[in-house]
C-alpha positions as CSV (number, residue, x, y, z in Angstrom):
1,M,0.1,-0.1,0.0
2,S,2.8,2.4,0.7
3,S,3.6,2.6,-3.1
4,I,0.0,4.1,-3.8
5,K,0.0,7.7,-4.1
6,T,-2.8,10.0,-2.7
7,H,-4.1,12.9,-4.7
8,D,-1.8,15.4,-3.2
9,Q,1.3,13.4,-4.3
10,L,-0.3,12.7,-7.7
11,Y,-1.4,16.1,-8.4
12,P,0.6,18.4,-6.0
13,Q,0.0,22.0,-7.4
14,L,-3.4,21.3,-8.8
15,F,-4.6,19.4,-5.5
16,E,-3.8,22.4,-3.4
17,R,-5.3,24.9,-5.8
18,V,-8.5,23.0,-6.0
19,Q,-9.0,22.2,-2.4
20,L,-8.0,25.7,-1.3
21,S,-10.3,27.4,-3.9
22,G,-13.5,26.2,-2.5
23,L,-14.4,25.2,-6.1
24,L,-16.3,21.9,-4.8
25,K,-18.9,22.0,-2.4
26,D,-17.4,19.3,-0.2
27,S,-13.5,18.8,0.0
28,K,-13.9,15.1,-0.2
29,Q,-15.2,15.4,-3.6
30,F,-11.8,15.9,-5.3
31,V,-10.0,13.2,-3.2
32,D,-12.7,10.8,-4.2
33,A,-12.4,11.5,-7.9
34,T,-11.0,9.4,-10.5
35,P,-8.7,10.7,-13.3
36,T,-9.7,10.2,-17.0
37,M,-6.2,9.7,-17.9
38,A,-2.7,9.3,-16.3
39,P,-1.9,11.8,-13.5
40,D,1.4,12.7,-15.1
41,Q,-0.7,13.7,-18.4
42,I,-3.0,15.6,-16.4
43,L,-0.3,17.6,-14.6
44,E,1.4,18.3,-17.8
45,L,-1.9,19.6,-19.3
46,Y,-2.3,21.6,-16.2
47,G,1.0,23.2,-16.4
48,A,0.3,24.5,-19.8
49,E,-3.3,25.4,-19.6
50,S,-3.1,27.1,-16.2
51,Q,-0.8,29.9,-17.7
52,R,-3.6,31.0,-20.1
53,P,-5.4,34.1,-19.1
54,N,-8.8,32.6,-19.8
55,F,-8.0,29.3,-17.8
56,N,-11.0,27.9,-16.1
57,L,-10.3,25.7,-13.0
58,R,-13.8,24.0,-12.8
59,E,-13.9,23.4,-16.5
60,F,-10.4,21.7,-16.0
61,V,-11.2,19.6,-13.4
62,E,-14.6,18.4,-14.9
63,S,-12.7,17.6,-18.0
64,Y,-10.1,15.5,-16.5
65,F,-11.6,13.9,-13.4
66,T,-14.9,11.9,-12.7
67,L,-16.4,13.4,-9.7
68,P,-18.7,11.8,-7.3
69,D,-22.1,12.9,-6.9
70,V,-22.1,15.6,-4.2
71,K,-25.3,14.0,-2.9
72,G,-23.6,10.6,-2.4
73,V,-26.0,7.7,-2.1
74,S,-29.4,8.5,-3.6
75,Y,-32.7,6.6,-3.6
76,Q,-36.4,7.5,-3.6
77,E,-37.7,8.2,0.0
78,S,-41.2,7.8,1.0
79,S,-42.5,7.9,4.6
80,E,-45.7,6.1,3.4
81,R,-43.8,2.8,3.5
82,H,-43.2,1.0,6.7
83,V,-40.0,1.7,8.2
84,R,-38.8,-2.0,8.1
85,D,-39.5,-2.1,4.5
86,H,-37.6,1.1,4.0
87,I,-34.6,-0.4,5.8
88,D,-34.7,-3.6,3.6
89,D,-34.6,-1.5,0.7
90,L,-31.6,0.5,2.0
91,W,-29.7,-2.5,2.5
92,K,-29.6,-3.0,-1.2
93,V,-29.1,0.6,-1.9
94,L,-25.9,0.9,0.5
95,S,-24.6,-2.6,-0.9
96,R,-21.5,-2.4,-3.0
97,P,-19.9,-5.4,-5.0
98,A,-16.3,-6.4,-4.6
99,D,-14.1,-3.8,-6.0
100,V,-12.4,-3.7,-9.2
101,N,-8.8,-2.3,-8.8
102,S,-9.1,1.0,-10.3
103,Q,-5.7,2.8,-11.2
104,F,-5.1,6.1,-9.5
105,S,-8.3,6.0,-7.6
106,S,-8.2,6.6,-3.9
107,L,-10.4,3.7,-3.1
108,I,-8.7,0.5,-1.8
109,P,-10.3,-2.3,-3.5
110,L,-12.0,-4.8,-1.2
111,P,-12.5,-8.5,-2.3
112,K,-16.0,-9.1,-1.3
113,P,-19.2,-7.1,-1.2
114,Y,-19.9,-4.5,1.6
115,L,-22.1,-1.7,2.7
116,V,-21.4,1.9,2.9
117,P,-22.8,4.2,5.5
118,G,-24.5,6.6,2.9
119,G,-24.4,10.1,1.7
120,R,-20.9,11.4,1.1
121,F,-19.5,8.4,2.9
122,R,-19.1,6.2,-0.5
123,E,-16.7,3.6,1.2
124,I,-16.8,1.1,3.8
125,F,-16.2,2.8,7.3
126,Y,-14.8,0.8,10.3
127,W,-16.7,1.4,13.4
128,D,-19.8,2.3,11.7
129,S,-19.9,-1.3,10.1
130,Y,-20.4,-2.9,13.5
131,F,-23.5,-1.0,14.3
132,T,-24.9,-1.7,10.8
133,M,-24.1,-5.3,11.2
134,L,-26.5,-5.3,14.2
135,G,-29.5,-4.6,11.9
136,L,-27.9,-7.0,9.2
137,Y,-27.8,-9.7,11.8
138,D,-31.6,-9.3,12.8
139,S,-32.4,-9.1,9.1
140,G,-31.2,-12.4,8.6
141,H,-28.1,-11.1,6.5
142,V,-25.3,-12.9,8.3
143,D,-23.7,-13.7,4.8
144,V,-23.2,-10.0,4.4
145,I,-21.5,-9.6,8.0
146,K,-19.2,-12.4,7.0
147,S,-18.4,-10.8,3.8
148,M,-17.6,-7.4,5.4
149,L,-15.6,-9.2,8.3
150,D,-13.5,-10.8,5.6
151,N,-12.8,-7.5,4.1
152,F,-11.7,-6.1,7.4
153,A,-9.4,-9.1,7.8
154,H,-8.3,-8.4,4.4
155,L,-7.3,-4.8,5.3
156,I,-5.6,-6.1,8.3
157,D,-3.5,-8.3,6.3
158,Q,-2.6,-5.7,3.9
159,L,-2.0,-2.7,6.3
160,G,-1.5,-4.3,9.7
161,F,-4.7,-2.4,11.0
162,V,-8.3,-1.4,9.9
163,P,-8.1,2.2,8.3
164,N,-10.8,4.8,8.9
165,G,-12.2,3.6,5.6
166,N,-10.9,2.0,2.4
167,R,-9.5,5.2,1.0
168,N,-5.6,5.7,0.7
169,Y,-6.0,9.0,2.4
170,F,-7.4,7.2,5.6
171,C,-4.2,5.1,5.9
172,T,-2.4,7.0,8.7
173,R,-5.3,6.4,11.2
174,S,-7.8,3.7,12.4
175,Q,-10.9,4.2,14.3
176,P,-12.4,2.8,17.3
177,P,-11.3,-1.0,17.5
178,V,-14.5,-3.0,17.1
179,F,-13.0,-5.9,15.2
180,A,-13.3,-8.1,18.0
181,L,-17.0,-7.2,18.7
182,M,-17.6,-8.1,14.7
183,V,-15.9,-11.5,15.6
184,E,-17.9,-12.1,18.6
185,L,-21.2,-11.1,16.7
186,L,-20.4,-13.8,13.9
187,A,-19.5,-16.3,16.5
188,N,-22.9,-16.1,18.1
189,H,-24.3,-17.3,14.8
190,D,-21.5,-19.7,13.5
191,G,-19.8,-20.9,16.8
192,E,-17.2,-19.6,18.8
193,E,-14.3,-22.0,17.9
194,P,-14.4,-21.9,14.0
195,V,-14.8,-18.2,14.0
196,Y,-12.2,-17.2,16.7
197,L,-9.6,-19.5,15.2
198,Q,-10.2,-18.1,11.6
199,Y,-9.7,-14.5,12.8
200,L,-7.0,-15.1,15.3
201,P,-4.2,-13.8,13.1
202,Q,-6.1,-10.6,12.4
203,L,-7.0,-10.1,16.0
204,E,-3.3,-10.4,16.8
205,K,-2.2,-7.9,14.2
206,E,-4.8,-5.4,15.3
207,Y,-3.7,-5.7,18.8
208,S,-0.2,-5.3,17.9
209,F,-1.1,-2.0,16.0
210,W,-2.7,-0.5,19.1
211,M,0.2,-1.5,21.3
212,K,3.0,-0.6,19.0
213,G,6.0,0.6,20.9
214,Y,4.9,-0.2,24.4
215,E,8.0,-2.3,25.3
216,E,10.3,0.6,24.7
217,L,8.3,3.0,27.0
218,S,9.6,4.3,30.3
219,F,8.4,6.9,32.8
220,E,10.8,9.5,31.1
221,N,9.5,8.5,27.8
222,S,5.8,7.7,28.5
223,C,4.1,8.0,25.1
224,S,4.6,6.5,21.8
225,Q,2.0,6.6,19.0
226,R,-1.1,5.0,20.5
227,V,0.2,3.6,23.9
228,V,0.9,5.5,27.2
229,K,2.7,4.0,30.3
230,V,1.2,4.6,33.5
231,K,1.8,3.6,37.0
232,G,0.6,0.1,37.1
233,G,0.6,-0.8,33.3
234,H,-0.4,0.6,29.9
235,L,-3.2,2.6,28.5
236,N,-4.0,3.9,25.0
237,R,-4.9,7.1,23.3
238,Y,-6.0,8.1,19.6
239,W,-3.2,9.1,17.3
240,D,-2.6,9.7,13.5
241,N,0.7,9.0,11.9
242,S,0.5,12.2,9.8
243,D,0.9,15.7,11.1
244,Q,-0.4,17.3,7.8
245,P,-4.0,18.8,6.8
246,R,-6.4,16.1,6.2
247,L,-6.9,15.7,2.4
248,E,-10.6,15.3,2.7
249,S,-10.8,18.5,4.7
250,Y,-7.7,20.4,3.5
251,K,-9.1,23.8,3.1
252,E,-11.0,23.6,6.6
253,D,-7.7,22.7,8.3
254,V,-5.3,25.1,6.7
255,E,-7.9,28.0,7.4
256,L,-7.9,27.0,11.1
257,A,-4.1,26.7,11.3
258,Q,-3.9,30.3,9.9
259,K,-6.1,31.6,12.8
260,T,-4.0,30.2,15.7
261,S,-0.4,30.7,16.9
262,R,0.1,27.2,17.9
263,S,2.1,24.5,15.7
264,S,0.4,23.6,12.6
265,A,1.9,19.9,12.8
266,G,0.5,19.5,16.4
267,L,-2.8,21.1,15.5
268,Y,-3.3,18.8,12.4
269,R,-2.2,15.7,14.2
270,D,-4.7,16.6,17.2
271,I,-7.5,17.0,14.4
272,R,-6.8,13.7,12.7
273,A,-6.5,11.8,16.0
274,A,-10.1,13.2,16.8
275,C,-11.0,11.5,13.4
276,E,-9.5,8.3,14.6
277,S,-11.9,8.4,17.6
278,G,-14.9,8.6,15.4
279,W,-16.1,11.7,17.4
280,D,-15.2,14.3,14.9
281,F,-15.7,16.7,16.5
282,S,-16.6,17.2,20.1
283,A,-15.9,19.1,23.2
284,R,-14.2,16.0,24.4
285,W,-11.1,16.9,22.7
286,F,-10.9,20.7,23.3
287,R,-9.1,22.5,26.0
288,Q,-11.5,25.3,25.8
289,E,-14.9,24.1,24.5
290,D,-15.8,26.9,22.4
291,D,-12.2,27.1,20.8
292,F,-11.7,24.5,18.1
293,S,-7.9,25.4,17.7
294,S,-7.6,24.3,21.5
295,I,-8.0,20.5,20.3
296,E,-5.7,18.4,22.3
297,T,-6.7,14.7,21.3
298,T,-3.3,13.2,21.6
299,N,-2.9,14.5,25.3
300,I,-5.9,12.5,26.3
301,L,-6.7,9.1,27.5
302,P,-10.3,8.1,26.2
303,V,-12.2,5.9,28.6
304,D,-14.1,4.3,25.5
305,L,-11.0,3.3,23.5
306,N,-9.4,1.7,26.5
307,S,-12.8,-0.1,27.3
308,L,-12.6,-1.4,23.5
309,I,-9.1,-2.6,23.9
310,Y,-10.0,-4.5,27.0
311,K,-12.6,-6.3,24.9
312,L,-10.1,-7.0,22.3
313,E,-7.7,-8.5,24.9
314,L,-10.5,-10.6,26.3
315,V,-11.5,-11.8,22.7
316,L,-7.9,-12.6,21.7
317,S,-7.3,-14.4,25.1
318,R,-10.3,-16.7,24.2
319,A,-9.2,-17.2,20.7
320,Y,-5.7,-18.2,22.1
321,E,-7.2,-20.7,24.4
322,L,-9.2,-22.3,21.8
323,S,-6.1,-22.5,19.6
324,G,-4.5,-24.5,22.4
325,N,-2.0,-21.7,23.2
326,Q,-2.6,-21.5,26.9
327,E,0.5,-19.2,27.6
328,A,-0.5,-16.5,25.3
329,S,-4.2,-16.8,26.6
330,K,-3.0,-16.3,30.0
331,R,-0.9,-13.4,29.1
332,L,-3.8,-11.6,27.2
333,A,-6.1,-12.3,30.3
334,R,-3.5,-10.8,32.6
335,A,-3.4,-7.8,30.3
336,A,-7.2,-7.3,30.3
337,Q,-7.4,-7.6,34.2
338,S,-4.5,-4.9,34.4
339,R,-6.4,-2.7,32.0
340,K,-9.7,-3.2,33.9
341,D,-8.1,-2.4,37.2
342,L,-6.7,0.9,35.6
343,I,-10.0,1.9,34.2
344,Q,-11.8,1.4,37.4
345,E,-9.2,3.3,39.4
346,Y,-8.4,6.1,37.2
347,F,-11.1,6.8,34.9
348,F,-14.2,6.7,37.5
349,D,-14.8,10.3,38.7
350,R,-16.4,9.9,42.1
351,S,-17.6,13.5,42.4
352,L,-19.4,13.2,39.1
353,G,-20.6,9.7,39.5
354,I,-19.4,8.8,36.0
355,F,-16.3,7.5,33.8
356,V,-14.5,10.6,32.3
357,D,-11.4,11.0,29.9
358,L,-8.2,11.9,31.3
359,R,-5.3,14.3,30.4
360,I,-2.1,12.3,30.0
361,R,0.0,14.6,32.0
362,D,-1.6,14.4,35.2
363,L,-4.2,11.6,34.9
364,K,-7.0,14.2,35.9
365,S,-10.4,14.4,34.3
366,T,-10.8,16.8,31.1
367,G,-14.0,17.9,32.7
368,V,-16.3,17.1,29.8
369,S,-19.1,14.6,30.7
370,S,-20.1,12.4,27.6
371,L,-21.7,9.0,26.7
372,A,-18.2,7.7,26.5
373,T,-18.9,7.1,30.2
374,A,-21.3,4.1,29.1
375,F,-18.5,2.1,27.5
376,P,-17.2,0.5,30.7
377,L,-21.1,-0.9,31.2
378,F,-21.5,-1.8,27.6
379,L,-18.0,-3.8,27.8
380,N,-18.9,-5.3,31.4
381,L,-16.0,-4.0,33.2
382,A,-17.4,-1.4,35.7
383,S,-17.8,-2.5,39.2
384,Q,-21.4,-2.7,40.5
385,E,-21.3,0.2,42.5
386,Q,-19.9,2.2,39.4
387,G,-22.4,0.6,37.2
388,Q,-25.1,2.0,39.5
389,S,-23.7,5.6,39.6
390,V,-23.4,5.7,35.9
391,A,-26.9,4.3,35.1
392,K,-28.2,6.9,37.5
393,A,-26.2,9.8,35.5
394,L,-27.5,8.4,32.2
395,N,-31.0,8.5,33.4
396,G,-30.9,11.8,35.2
397,N,-28.3,14.0,33.2
398,F,-28.0,12.4,29.5
399,L,-31.6,11.3,28.9
400,K,-33.5,13.9,26.7
401,A,-36.8,13.7,24.9
402,G,-35.4,11.9,22.1
403,G,-32.7,9.6,23.4
404,W,-29.4,10.1,25.2
405,V,-27.4,13.4,24.3
406,T,-23.8,12.7,23.3
407,T,-22.1,15.3,25.8
408,L,-23.5,17.9,28.3
409,S,-21.7,20.6,26.4
410,S,-23.4,22.7,23.7
411,T,-21.2,23.7,21.1
412,Q,-21.4,23.9,17.2
413,Q,-19.7,20.4,17.0
414,Q,-21.7,17.6,15.9
415,W,-20.6,15.1,18.5
416,D,-22.0,17.4,21.3
417,S,-25.5,18.7,22.6
418,P,-28.2,18.6,21.3
419,N,-27.4,15.7,19.1
420,G,-27.5,12.0,19.5
421,W,-26.0,9.1,17.5
422,A,-27.2,5.7,17.0
423,P,-24.0,3.8,18.1
424,L,-24.1,5.5,21.4
425,Q,-27.6,4.9,21.8
426,W,-26.9,1.2,21.4
427,V,-23.9,1.4,23.8
428,C,-26.2,3.0,26.6
429,Y,-28.9,0.5,26.1
430,Q,-26.8,-2.5,26.3
431,G,-24.7,-1.2,29.1
432,L,-27.7,-0.4,31.2
433,K,-29.0,-3.9,30.4
434,N,-25.7,-5.4,31.5
435,Y,-26.1,-4.0,34.8
436,Q,-29.7,-4.8,35.2
437,Y,-31.4,-1.5,34.6
438,D,-33.7,-2.7,32.1
439,E,-36.3,0.0,32.9
440,F,-33.8,3.0,32.3
441,A,-32.5,1.3,29.2
442,S,-36.1,0.6,27.7
443,E,-36.9,4.2,28.3
444,G,-33.9,5.6,26.6
445,A,-34.4,3.3,23.6
446,S,-38.1,4.0,23.3
447,R,-37.3,7.7,23.0
448,W,-34.8,7.1,20.5
449,V,-37.0,5.0,18.3
450,S,-39.9,7.6,18.6
451,N,-37.5,10.3,17.6
452,N,-36.1,8.4,14.4
453,L,-39.7,7.3,13.5
454,G,-40.9,11.0,13.8
455,V,-38.2,12.3,11.6
456,Y,-39.1,9.4,9.2
457,Q,-42.7,10.5,9.1
458,D,-41.7,14.1,8.5
459,I,-39.0,13.8,5.7
460,G,-39.2,10.0,4.8
461,K,-35.4,9.6,5.6
462,L,-33.2,7.9,8.3
463,V,-30.6,10.3,9.0
464,E,-26.9,10.1,10.3
465,K,-27.7,11.9,13.7
466,Y,-30.6,13.3,15.6
467,N,-31.6,16.3,17.9
468,V,-32.6,14.6,21.1
469,V,-33.3,17.8,23.0
470,D,-35.6,19.7,20.6
471,L,-37.7,17.1,18.7
472,G,-39.1,19.9,16.4
473,S,-35.6,20.5,14.9
474,L,-33.2,18.3,12.8
475,A,-29.6,17.8,14.0
476,G,-26.9,20.2,12.8
477,G,-23.2,21.1,13.5
478,G,-20.1,20.0,12.1
479,E,-18.2,20.2,8.8
480,Y,-21.0,18.9,6.5
481,E,-24.7,18.7,6.0
482,V,-26.6,15.9,7.8
483,Q,-26.4,12.9,5.6
484,H,-29.1,10.2,5.1
485,G,-29.2,6.5,4.5
486,F,-27.8,5.7,7.0
487,G,-26.0,2.4,7.8
488,W,-25.6,2.6,11.7
489,T,-29.1,4.4,12.0
490,N,-30.7,1.6,10.1
491,G,-28.9,-1.1,12.1
492,V,-29.6,0.2,15.7
493,L,-33.1,1.3,14.8
494,L,-34.1,-2.2,13.8
495,K,-32.2,-3.8,16.6
496,L,-33.8,-1.6,19.1
497,M,-37.4,-2.2,17.6
498,N,-36.8,-5.8,17.8
499,E,-35.6,-5.6,21.5
500,L,-38.5,-3.5,22.4
501,N,-41.0,-5.9,20.5
502,L,-42.1,-2.9,18.3
């Protein structure tokens, strides 16, 4: 993969001019575009034509590139059809066949069919896919789950990790590590032993990716990429291997850097690391919640990430056990127990009664309350006392008219109040169920389902995110318009409707 060049490398001067010009409505359009001839020929033409006084940049781009539809995935919506029928149709709309290797495209070809999230997201996305799979499972499409899991295994074999999505410009970062949850989901259907043993090599490689460099750490040099040494063991943070502007949001990043005095490289890496978190963007990552340039993702230990890696360690331990490698199984079980102890000790804020994110320098709370607090319940690693306290907070502070709100911070960022997101609704619901707070779980799920169905009745769409505070308003905020389609909304809605016997 290292030999594949990204658009900024293929068309250096042209790339920067197009992205900074604001020519295209969405910066992602150009990096998803495919050339109509070899890049060196396009560059040669650009060098000659751009010198002419009547040069038209738009005409040039549209002549030599096939641009994706700005609307992304499109289909005929109608709220007159039952939402279950609508979702059944969407599985087909969002499906993509195995990719043909298209030269000079940013798309990394996948060997088997898969589902995309929808809208501007025209490729497979990592953590989105697990929550989409919940609905596919209940729809009886286990074959599609297997196909997508094989694609992720293919990416791990190729790259050593699962990238944010199957685009070459995403290959500097991953997303929340849910591969182990996908393996567990398929094992529920096909049996633990054959599934765990099949994907053991990829589970090993993903774990190695997240733990890369931990053996060289010391208290004098406590951080390396995604791993951080703390008293009592190791924890993890989000990271990105690049410190350059995101290619898919180039103009936005460059303009933000021009408005601040901080190091551009540090700013860009913190922005990218927040994209690895999946929460792009949120007050979780800001030193000052109203100042985007104060983003400090790489200085934060996230409770959700560490909970997910705990789960990865447990699944990997079980896979080793089934393979007969008892020594490795015990080693991973010890690693999981150590991480569980650290999460319970460091991440639980007794004054707030919830799990919080920590700043690396002092292991103190960032001060932002978010639904990341539900991950230790979702993954069964909170104590009963901690579970009780978090359940109380979820019901008393986070539950709004239309579901659980993402954070208690009101900003212009999409992963903050007043917005709610499908994956976090499932995490809260299942986390509360795990600790026997069934009534709280059902109430929150019922409000979310009603919110989804209300919007569907109004506009005939299932969308990426929802306003859970004001049911008369659609969600907003963030860098792009609200997308519809939408993979994880469909999956979680269907799953929760079945859970609630609707």
